[in-house]
N, CA, C and O atoms as CSV, one atom per row, in Angstrom:
chain,resi,resn,atom,element,x,y,z
A,1,UNK,N,N,-19.940,3.818,-40.234
A,1,UNK,CA,C,-19.142,3.396,-39.415
A,1,UNK,C,C,-18.391,2.568,-38.232
A,1,UNK,O,O,-19.143,2.588,-37.258
A,2,UNK,N,N,-17.207,1.852,-37.939
A,2,UNK,CA,C,-16.801,0.634,-37.399
A,2,UNK,C,C,-16.748,1.520,-36.355
A,2,UNK,O,O,-16.354,2.684,-36.426
A,3,UNK,N,N,-17.302,0.735,-35.022
A,3,UNK,CA,C,-16.931,1.478,-33.344
A,3,UNK,C,C,-16.090,0.615,-33.050
A,3,UNK,O,O,-16.103,-0.586,-33.319
A,4,UNK,N,N,-14.855,1.609,-32.127
A,4,UNK,CA,C,-14.160,0.803,-32.393
A,4,UNK,C,C,-14.359,1.187,-30.424
A,4,UNK,O,O,-14.826,2.113,-29.762
A,5,UNK,N,N,-13.712,-0.101,-30.139
A,5,UNK,CA,C,-14.254,-0.749,-28.263
A,5,UNK,C,C,-12.730,-0.214,-27.630
A,5,UNK,O,O,-11.750,-0.874,-27.976
A,6,UNK,N,N,-12.607,0.454,-27.112
A,6,UNK,CA,C,-11.408,0.517,-26.509
A,6,UNK,C,C,-11.497,1.334,-24.904
A,6,UNK,O,O,-11.921,2.398,-24.454
A,7,UNK,N,N,-10.503,-0.460,-24.181
A,7,UNK,CA,C,-10.694,-1.025,-22.527
A,7,UNK,C,C,-10.011,0.244,-21.925
A,7,UNK,O,O,-8.888,0.279,-22.428
A,8,UNK,N,N,-10.122,0.971,-21.344
A,8,UNK,CA,C,-9.594,2.109,-20.258
A,8,UNK,C,C,-9.411,1.586,-18.953
A,8,UNK,O,O,-10.271,1.434,-18.085
A,9,UNK,N,N,-8.425,1.374,-18.915
A,9,UNK,CA,C,-8.671,1.109,-16.986
A,9,UNK,C,C,-9.026,2.399,-16.102
A,9,UNK,O,O,-9.140,3.548,-16.527
A,10,UNK,N,N,-9.149,2.040,-15.019
A,10,UNK,CA,C,-9.474,2.603,-13.722
A,10,UNK,C,C,-7.694,3.450,-13.324
A,10,UNK,O,O,-6.618,3.142,-13.836
A,11,UNK,N,N,-7.906,4.324,-12.476
A,11,UNK,CA,C,-6.557,4.693,-11.745
A,11,UNK,C,C,-6.784,3.162,-10.845
A,11,UNK,O,O,-6.171,2.180,-11.263
A,12,UNK,N,N,-7.215,3.094,-10.253
A,12,UNK,CA,C,-6.556,1.708,-9.239
A,12,UNK,C,C,-6.147,0.362,-10.139
A,12,UNK,O,O,-5.579,-0.651,-9.733
A,13,UNK,N,N,-6.425,0.545,-10.944
A,13,UNK,CA,C,-6.430,-1.132,-11.613
A,13,UNK,C,C,-5.172,-0.437,-12.815
A,13,UNK,O,O,-4.765,-1.278,-13.616
A,14,UNK,N,N,-4.683,0.723,-12.937
A,14,UNK,CA,C,-2.907,1.537,-13.793
A,14,UNK,C,C,-2.170,0.959,-11.982
A,14,UNK,O,O,-1.159,0.278,-11.809
A,15,UNK,N,N,-3.293,1.642,-10.684
A,15,UNK,CA,C,-1.518,1.137,-9.587
A,15,UNK,C,C,-1.629,0.043,-9.691
A,15,UNK,O,O,-0.779,-0.346,-10.493
A,16,UNK,N,N,-2.458,-1.076,-9.182
A,16,UNK,CA,C,-2.009,-2.029,-9.368
A,16,UNK,C,C,-1.236,-2.560,-10.105
A,16,UNK,O,O,-0.353,-3.280,-9.637
A,17,UNK,N,N,-1.341,-2.378,-11.283
A,17,UNK,CA,C,-1.018,-2.784,-12.691
A,17,UNK,C,C,1.044,-2.678,-13.019
A,17,UNK,O,O,1.888,-3.256,-13.704
A,18,UNK,N,N,0.936,-1.078,-11.581
A,18,UNK,CA,C,2.135,-0.717,-10.984
A,18,UNK,C,C,2.721,-1.574,-10.204
A,18,UNK,O,O,3.806,-2.108,-10.436
A,19,UNK,N,N,1.843,-1.791,-8.981
A,19,UNK,CA,C,2.929,-2.913,-8.275
A,19,UNK,C,C,2.875,-3.847,-8.340
A,19,UNK,O,O,2.786,-4.457,-7.275
A,20,UNK,N,N,2.889,-4.604,-9.575
A,20,UNK,CA,C,3.548,-5.935,-10.019
A,20,UNK,C,C,4.900,-5.576,-9.515
A,20,UNK,O,O,5.339,-6.292,-8.615
A,21,UNK,N,N,5.370,-4.949,-9.785
A,21,UNK,CA,C,6.905,-4.518,-9.763
A,21,UNK,C,C,7.317,-4.080,-8.120
A,21,UNK,O,O,6.974,-3.147,-7.394
A,22,UNK,N,N,8.237,-5.271,-7.948
A,22,UNK,CA,C,8.663,-5.427,-6.373
A,22,UNK,C,C,9.140,-3.605,-5.581
A,22,UNK,O,O,8.978,-3.036,-4.502
A,23,UNK,N,N,9.791,-3.288,-6.965
A,23,UNK,CA,C,10.340,-1.660,-6.524
A,23,UNK,C,C,9.281,-0.541,-6.447
A,23,UNK,O,O,9.384,0.447,-5.720
A,24,UNK,N,N,8.409,-0.763,-7.149
A,24,UNK,CA,C,7.056,0.450,-7.054
A,24,UNK,C,C,6.377,-0.300,-6.022
A,24,UNK,O,O,5.815,0.449,-5.223
A,25,UNK,N,N,6.226,-1.692,-5.741
A,25,UNK,CA,C,5.350,-1.792,-4.309
A,25,UNK,C,C,6.451,-1.058,-3.221
A,25,UNK,O,O,5.934,-0.141,-2.583
A,26,UNK,N,N,7.539,-1.260,-2.990
A,26,UNK,CA,C,8.358,-1.183,-1.799
A,26,UNK,C,C,8.524,0.541,-1.439
A,26,UNK,O,O,8.781,1.093,-0.369
A,27,UNK,N,N,8.184,1.273,-3.197
A,27,UNK,CA,C,8.464,2.931,-2.728
A,27,UNK,C,C,7.215,3.178,-2.426
A,27,UNK,O,O,7.168,3.253,-1.199
A,28,UNK,N,N,5.381,3.472,-3.228
A,28,UNK,CA,C,4.646,2.639,-2.746
A,28,UNK,C,C,4.000,2.892,-0.813
A,28,UNK,O,O,3.441,3.922,-0.436
A,29,UNK,N,N,4.262,1.782,0.010
A,29,UNK,CA,C,4.238,1.438,0.992
A,29,UNK,C,C,5.349,2.786,2.603
A,29,UNK,O,O,5.287,3.390,3.674
A,30,UNK,N,N,6.159,2.383,1.412
A,30,UNK,CA,C,7.934,3.731,1.756
A,30,UNK,C,C,7.154,4.933,1.885
A,30,UNK,O,O,7.370,5.643,2.867
A,31,UNK,N,N,5.917,5.411,0.698
A,31,UNK,CA,C,5.322,6.851,0.681
A,31,UNK,C,C,4.068,6.694,1.755
A,31,UNK,O,O,3.407,7.712,1.961
A,32,UNK,N,N,3.908,6.160,2.060
A,32,UNK,CA,C,2.691,5.600,2.981
A,32,UNK,C,C,2.545,5.393,4.305
A,32,UNK,O,O,1.512,5.220,4.952
A,33,UNK,N,N,3.623,5.427,4.636
A,33,UNK,CA,C,4.662,5.595,6.550
A,33,UNK,C,C,5.210,6.447,6.662
A,33,UNK,O,O,5.378,6.970,7.764
A,34,UNK,N,N,5.877,7.080,5.162
A,34,UNK,CA,C,5.372,8.791,5.650
A,34,UNK,C,C,4.763,9.868,5.511
A,34,UNK,O,O,5.007,11.030,5.186
A,35,UNK,N,N,3.912,9.241,5.826
A,35,UNK,CA,C,2.642,10.299,6.027
A,35,UNK,C,C,2.373,11.135,6.503
A,35,UNK,O,O,1.316,10.731,6.988
A,36,UNK,N,N,2.499,12.557,6.962
A,36,UNK,CA,C,2.880,13.696,8.284
A,36,UNK,C,C,1.249,13.489,9.122
A,36,UNK,O,O,1.480,13.441,10.330
A,37,UNK,N,N,-0.122,13.369,8.874
A,37,UNK,CA,C,-1.007,13.082,8.929
A,37,UNK,C,C,-2.039,11.840,8.521
A,37,UNK,O,O,-3.197,12.212,8.326
A,38,UNK,N,N,-1.758,10.297,8.353
A,38,UNK,CA,C,-1.672,9.474,8.433
A,38,UNK,C,C,-3.750,9.599,8.350
A,38,UNK,O,O,-4.259,10.366,9.167
A,39,UNK,N,N,-4.639,8.881,7.438
A,39,UNK,CA,C,-5.737,8.337,7.787
A,39,UNK,C,C,-5.717,7.175,8.024
A,39,UNK,O,O,-5.470,6.327,7.166
A,40,UNK,N,N,-6.070,6.827,9.684
A,40,UNK,CA,C,-6.219,4.640,9.814
A,40,UNK,C,C,-6.570,3.974,8.994
A,40,UNK,O,O,-6.606,2.760,9.195
A,41,UNK,N,N,-6.974,4.537,7.714
A,41,UNK,CA,C,-7.398,3.766,6.323
A,41,UNK,C,C,-6.788,3.061,5.055
A,41,UNK,O,O,-6.953,2.142,4.253
A,42,UNK,N,N,-5.764,4.374,5.504
A,42,UNK,CA,C,-4.058,4.943,4.324
A,42,UNK,C,C,-3.460,3.178,4.334
A,42,UNK,O,O,-3.425,2.301,3.472
A,43,UNK,N,N,-3.175,3.228,5.329
A,43,UNK,CA,C,-1.738,1.671,5.022
A,43,UNK,C,C,-2.808,0.300,4.805
A,43,UNK,O,O,-2.481,-0.640,4.081
A,44,UNK,N,N,-4.069,0.344,5.515
A,44,UNK,CA,C,-5.062,-0.866,5.256
A,44,UNK,C,C,-4.775,-1.209,3.949
A,44,UNK,O,O,-4.156,-2.209,3.585
A,45,UNK,N,N,-5.408,-0.047,3.026
A,45,UNK,CA,C,-6.282,0.278,0.974
A,45,UNK,C,C,-4.495,0.262,0.784
A,45,UNK,O,O,-4.285,-0.879,0.372
A,46,UNK,N,N,-2.625,1.248,0.928
A,46,UNK,CA,C,-2.491,0.276,0.259
A,46,UNK,C,C,-2.042,-1.200,0.435
A,46,UNK,O,O,-1.898,-1.949,-0.532
A,47,UNK,N,N,-1.806,-1.616,1.852
A,47,UNK,CA,C,-1.112,-2.878,2.102
A,47,UNK,C,C,-2.559,-3.895,0.743
A,47,UNK,O,O,-2.204,-4.500,-0.268
A,48,UNK,N,N,-3.646,-3.787,1.093
A,48,UNK,CA,C,-4.576,-4.017,-0.033
A,48,UNK,C,C,-4.323,-3.923,-1.317
A,48,UNK,O,O,-4.304,-4.942,-2.007
A,49,UNK,N,N,-4.012,-2.290,-2.018
A,49,UNK,CA,C,-3.350,-2.656,-3.168
A,49,UNK,C,C,-1.864,-3.982,-3.881
A,49,UNK,O,O,-1.744,-4.929,-4.658
A,50,UNK,N,N,-1.156,-3.243,-3.046
A,50,UNK,CA,C,0.124,-4.819,-2.743
A,50,UNK,C,C,-0.184,-6.435,-2.700
A,50,UNK,O,O,0.432,-7.401,-3.150
A,51,UNK,N,N,-1.181,-6.327,-2.098
A,51,UNK,CA,C,-0.851,-7.730,-2.467
A,51,UNK,C,C,-2.711,-8.433,-2.905
A,51,UNK,O,O,-3.341,-9.299,-2.298
A,52,UNK,N,N,-3.155,-7.567,-4.252
A,52,UNK,CA,C,-3.886,-7.678,-5.537
A,52,UNK,C,C,-2.865,-7.469,-6.894
A,52,UNK,O,O,-3.086,-7.727,-8.077
A,53,UNK,N,N,-1.323,-6.737,-6.047
A,53,UNK,CA,C,-0.510,-6.690,-7.765
A,53,UNK,C,C,0.191,-7.876,-7.481
A,53,UNK,O,O,0.449,-8.542,-8.483
A,54,UNK,N,N,0.839,-8.649,-5.659
A,54,UNK,CA,C,1.424,-9.828,-5.615
A,54,UNK,C,C,1.157,-10.906,-4.552
A,54,UNK,O,O,2.002,-11.769,-4.316
A,55,UNK,N,N,0.161,-10.862,-4.014
A,55,UNK,CA,C,-0.809,-11.704,-2.956
A,55,UNK,C,C,-1.311,-12.719,-3.493
A,55,UNK,O,O,-1.486,-12.784,-4.710
A,56,UNK,N,N,-1.625,-13.681,-2.657
A,56,UNK,CA,C,-2.748,-14.580,-2.975
A,56,UNK,C,C,-3.542,-14.329,-1.469
A,56,UNK,O,O,-3.319,-13.617,-0.490
A,57,UNK,N,N,-4.669,-15.392,-1.880
A,57,UNK,CA,C,-6.102,-15.340,-1.000
A,57,UNK,C,C,-5.657,-14.660,0.438
A,57,UNK,O,O,-6.232,-13.707,0.965
A,58,UNK,N,N,-4.385,-15.434,1.010
A,58,UNK,CA,C,-4.202,-15.515,2.065
A,58,UNK,C,C,-3.885,-14.365,3.060
A,58,UNK,O,O,-4.008,-14.198,4.274
A,59,UNK,N,N,-3.384,-13.587,1.919
A,59,UNK,CA,C,-2.465,-12.367,2.151
A,59,UNK,C,C,-3.706,-10.964,1.965
A,59,UNK,O,O,-3.365,-9.799,2.173
A,60,UNK,N,N,-4.884,-11.282,1.623
A,60,UNK,CA,C,-5.919,-10.417,1.483
A,60,UNK,C,C,-6.701,-10.311,2.765
A,60,UNK,O,O,-7.279,-9.337,3.248
A,61,UNK,N,N,-6.546,-11.894,3.321
A,61,UNK,CA,C,-7.422,-11.978,4.247
A,61,UNK,C,C,-6.378,-11.121,5.867
A,61,UNK,O,O,-6.931,-10.290,6.587
A,62,UNK,N,N,-5.082,-11.527,6.070
A,62,UNK,CA,C,-3.877,-10.616,6.502
A,62,UNK,C,C,-4.223,-9.367,6.731
A,62,UNK,O,O,-4.158,-9.103,7.932
A,63,UNK,N,N,-4.796,-7.897,5.615
A,63,UNK,CA,C,-4.812,-7.399,5.203
A,63,UNK,C,C,-6.657,-7.095,5.885
A,63,UNK,O,O,-6.583,-6.566,6.994
A,64,UNK,N,N,-7.102,-7.165,5.749
A,64,UNK,CA,C,-8.221,-7.376,6.379
A,64,UNK,C,C,-8.411,-6.959,7.746
A,64,UNK,O,O,-8.826,-5.977,8.362
A,65,UNK,N,N,-7.797,-8.448,8.034
A,65,UNK,CA,C,-7.645,-8.416,9.620
A,65,UNK,C,C,-6.977,-7.700,10.614
A,65,UNK,O,O,-7.121,-7.571,11.830
A,66,UNK,N,N,-5.689,-6.981,9.206
A,66,UNK,CA,C,-5.144,-5.872,10.167
A,66,UNK,C,C,-5.294,-4.493,9.571
A,66,UNK,O,O,-4.439,-3.611,9.659
A,67,UNK,N,N,-6.926,-4.343,8.707
A,67,UNK,CA,C,-7.576,-3.064,8.410
A,67,UNK,C,C,-9.024,-3.292,9.759
A,67,UNK,O,O,-9.687,-2.427,10.332
A,68,UNK,N,N,-9.056,-4.340,9.838
A,68,UNK,CA,C,-10.301,-4.001,10.862
A,68,UNK,C,C,-9.422,-3.643,12.363
A,68,UNK,O,O,-10.352,-3.532,13.163
A,69,UNK,N,N,-8.495,-3.475,12.924
A,69,UNK,CA,C,-7.772,-3.112,14.321
A,69,UNK,C,C,-6.873,-1.634,14.390
A,69,UNK,O,O,-6.645,-1.159,13.277
A,70,UNK,N,N,-6.364,-0.892,15.511
A,70,UNK,CA,C,-6.376,-0.004,15.095
A,70,UNK,C,C,-4.367,-0.366,14.988
A,70,UNK,O,O,-3.559,0.462,15.407
A,71,UNK,N,N,-3.845,-2.003,14.228
A,71,UNK,CA,C,-2.494,-2.018,14.476
A,71,UNK,C,C,-2.311,-1.123,12.979
A,71,UNK,O,O,-1.458,-1.734,12.335
A,72,UNK,N,N,-2.608,-0.373,12.492
A,72,UNK,CA,C,-2.036,0.669,10.808
A,72,UNK,C,C,-1.940,2.264,11.929
A,72,UNK,O,O,-1.035,3.082,11.761
A,73,UNK,N,N,-3.062,2.450,13.044
A,73,UNK,CA,C,-2.161,3.626,14.176
A,73,UNK,C,C,-1.158,3.339,14.286
A,73,UNK,O,O,-0.207,3.931,13.776
A,74,UNK,N,N,-1.057,1.688,15.447
A,74,UNK,CA,C,0.578,1.172,15.605
A,74,UNK,C,C,1.716,1.597,15.009
A,74,UNK,O,O,2.661,2.230,15.480
A,75,UNK,N,N,1.519,1.181,13.926
A,75,UNK,CA,C,2.710,1.708,12.602
A,75,UNK,C,C,2.871,2.301,11.924
A,75,UNK,O,O,3.428,2.049,10.855
A,76,UNK,N,N,2.342,3.562,12.374
A,76,UNK,CA,C,2.678,5.143,12.202
A,76,UNK,C,C,2.929,5.875,13.668
A,76,UNK,O,O,3.573,6.919,13.778
A,77,UNK,N,N,2.390,5.245,14.654
A,77,UNK,CA,C,3.518,5.637,16.070
A,77,UNK,C,C,4.670,5.148,16.009
A,77,UNK,O,O,5.474,5.807,16.668
A,78,UNK,N,N,5.316,3.829,15.239
A,78,UNK,CA,C,6.301,3.446,15.612
A,78,UNK,C,C,7.225,4.145,14.646
A,78,UNK,O,O,8.445,4.275,14.742
A,79,UNK,N,N,6.361,4.599,13.632
A,79,UNK,CA,C,7.796,5.526,12.358
A,79,UNK,C,C,7.738,6.950,13.281
A,79,UNK,O,O,8.813,7.544,13.375
A,80,UNK,N,N,6.515,7.567,13.998
A,80,UNK,CA,C,6.367,8.765,14.692
A,80,UNK,C,C,8.097,8.576,15.614
A,80,UNK,O,O,9.126,9.241,15.731
A,81,UNK,N,N,7.672,7.532,15.992
A,81,UNK,CA,C,8.710,7.231,17.440
A,81,UNK,C,C,10.039,7.583,16.806
A,81,UNK,O,O,10.683,8.615,17.001
A,82,UNK,N,N,10.514,6.039,15.608
A,82,UNK,CA,C,12.006,6.333,15.272
A,82,UNK,C,C,12.341,7.965,14.462
A,82,UNK,O,O,13.500,8.362,14.340
A,83,UNK,N,N,11.071,8.827,13.932
A,83,UNK,CA,C,11.285,9.812,12.958
A,83,UNK,C,C,12.109,11.096,14.321
A,83,UNK,O,O,12.666,12.093,13.861
A,84,UNK,N,N,12.069,10.846,16.247
A,84,UNK,CA,C,12.314,11.406,16.136
A,84,UNK,C,C,13.549,11.245,16.928
A,84,UNK,O,O,13.699,12.053,17.844
A,85,UNK,N,N,14.426,10.386,16.752
A,85,UNK,CA,C,15.473,9.847,17.188
A,85,UNK,C,C,16.824,9.908,15.256
A,85,UNK,O,O,17.995,9.653,14.977
A,86,UNK,N,N,15.538,10.419,14.520
A,86,UNK,CA,C,16.685,10.934,13.250
A,86,UNK,C,C,16.624,9.387,12.344
A,86,UNK,O,O,17.519,8.814,11.722
A,87,UNK,N,N,14.893,8.937,12.612
A,87,UNK,CA,C,15.023,6.786,11.498
A,87,UNK,C,C,14.023,7.707,10.869
A,87,UNK,O,O,13.608,8.847,11.076
A,88,UNK,N,N,13.773,6.581,9.873
A,88,UNK,CA,C,13.120,6.350,8.852
A,88,UNK,C,C,12.384,4.949,8.994
A,88,UNK,O,O,13.175,4.099,9.402
A,89,UNK,N,N,11.805,4.727,8.896
A,89,UNK,CA,C,10.936,3.300,8.476
A,89,UNK,C,C,10.733,2.774,7.239
A,89,UNK,O,O,9.585,2.492,6.893
A,90,UNK,N,N,11.481,2.629,6.654
A,90,UNK,CA,C,10.919,1.513,4.426
A,90,UNK,C,C,10.996,0.687,5.153
A,90,UNK,O,O,11.358,0.266,6.252
A,91,UNK,N,N,10.138,0.404,3.400
A,91,UNK,CA,C,10.143,-0.931,3.119
A,91,UNK,C,C,11.098,-0.685,1.836
A,91,UNK,O,O,11.299,0.446,1.394
A,92,UNK,N,N,11.787,-2.098,1.167
A,92,UNK,CA,C,12.521,-2.053,-0.157
A,92,UNK,C,C,12.125,-4.084,-0.078
A,92,UNK,O,O,11.554,-4.856,0.692
A,93,UNK,N,N,12.894,-4.156,-1.453
A,93,UNK,CA,C,12.998,-5.230,-1.908
A,93,UNK,C,C,13.660,-6.295,-1.838
A,93,UNK,O,O,14.750,-6.209,-2.403
A,94,UNK,N,N,13.559,-6.739,-1.624
A,94,UNK,CA,C,14.389,-8.401,-0.113
A,94,UNK,C,C,15.330,-8.888,-1.646
A,94,UNK,O,O,16.105,-9.844,-1.617
């Protein structure tokens, strides 16, 4: 019997592949920004996936720096503040 090698993608590999479509990347980041009780590591993780799909090495460093501080919490606070006015923070394709 002949053995067949099947390449199986992980969930993360599949996600990153799908994020190569800018529309998908924008929807992914927007969904993360809409989280009601976000974990402080969620936004940097999301941005890391987007960078893996669309960015370069310098972008990876920016995400590391972003995740190292309280910057993601500030973004979520901004989203919550805008929400109090009936506004929404979103990401769209340029």
